[in-house]
DOMARVO-444900 format. One line per field, with one value per residue (C-alpha): x, y, z negated; residue number from 0. Coordinates in nm, 4 decimals. Each point is the difference from the previous one (the first is absolute). Last residue first. Example, Ala and Ser with C-alpha at 12.3 -4.5 7.8 and 13.67 -1.06 7.14 Angstrom:
2
c1: [1.3670	-0.1370];
c2: [-0.1060	-0.3440];
c3: [-0.7140	-0.0660];
torse: [1	0];
***
This chain:
72
c1: [-0.8298	-0.1899	-0.0401	0.3657	0.1190	-0.2371	0.1266	0.3604	-0.0856	-0.1634	0.3030	0.2366	-0.2168	-0.0038	0.3775	0.0499	-0.2202	0.1968	0.3302	-0.1236	-0.1188	0.3294	0.2024	-0.2137	0.0375	0.3776	0.0117	-0.2208	0.2184	0.2973	0.2904	0.3527	0.3041	0.3604	0.3446	0.0519	-0.2151	-0.3692	-0.0801	-0.3631	-0.2550	-0.2924	-0.0804	-0.0661	0.2602	0.2193	0.2903	-0.2331	-0.1437	0.3558	0.0895	-0.3138	0.1020	0.3494	-0.1588	-0.1795	-0.3768	-0.2810	-0.1674	0.0596	0.3333	0.1291	-0.1087	0.1864	0.3130	-0.0101	-0.0279	-0.3372	-0.1310	-0.2806	-0.1580	-0.0673];
c2: [3.4443	-0.2867	0.1869	0.1022	-0.3575	-0.1270	0.2679	-0.1037	-0.3653	0.0830	0.2037	-0.2838	-0.2546	0.2164	0.0407	-0.3752	-0.0586	0.2555	-0.1542	-0.3445	0.1283	0.1815	-0.3106	-0.2165	0.2532	-0.0082	-0.3788	-0.0114	0.2544	-0.2235	0.1414	-0.0470	-0.0007	0.0762	-0.1159	-0.3713	-0.0331	-0.0404	0.0406	-0.0420	0.2081	-0.0311	0.3129	-0.0298	-0.2755	0.1780	0.0225	0.1215	0.2714	0.1083	0.0139	0.2089	0.2351	0.0406	0.0855	0.2840	0.0183	0.1325	-0.3315	0.0276	0.1735	-0.2755	-0.2700	0.1779	0.0367	-0.3660	-0.1016	-0.1039	-0.3114	0.0384	-0.3365	-0.1246];
c3: [-2.9679	0.1659	0.3290	0.0090	-0.0491	0.2704	0.2394	-0.0668	0.0525	0.3347	0.1098	-0.0917	0.1806	0.3145	-0.0198	-0.0300	0.3042	0.2048	-0.1096	0.1015	0.3375	0.0647	-0.0875	0.2282	0.2829	-0.0466	0.0077	0.3122	0.1809	-0.0663	-0.1951	0.1294	-0.2257	0.0875	-0.1003	0.0635	0.3081	0.0850	-0.3703	-0.0902	-0.1826	-0.2399	-0.1968	-0.3729	-0.0224	-0.2530	0.2481	0.2774	-0.2246	-0.0850	0.3715	0.0590	-0.2836	0.1487	0.3375	-0.1755	-0.0381	0.2178	0.0865	0.3751	-0.0349	-0.2261	0.2461	0.2797	-0.2133	-0.1069	0.3637	0.1292	0.1707	0.2518	0.0542	0.3508];
torse: [71	70	69	68	67	66	65	64	63	62	61	60	59	58	57	56	55	54	53	52	51	50	49	48	47	46	45	44	43	42	41	40	39	38	37	36	35	34	33	32	31	30	29	28	27	26	25	24	23	22	21	20	19	18	17	16	15	14	13	12	11	10	9	8	7	6	5	4	3	2	1	0];
***
C-alpha cells in the first residue's frame, strides 16, 4: 500500500515550507492529487522522483562548476 503524504509532511521531508511544496505542485515539479476540494496529497513515489531529479540536477551543477574552475 502506498504511503501518501500531506503537503506539510512532504515539506518536512524535503526541508522546505508547505507553501514551497504547493508551488512545486502547481508548476508540476511534484505530482500530487486532490482527494477533496482543499487539500493535496503527494505520493511517496512522486516525492522520491522529485528528490532524485533534484539530486541529479545538483550533481550536474557541481560538475559544471568544477569544469568552469578547471578551465579558468
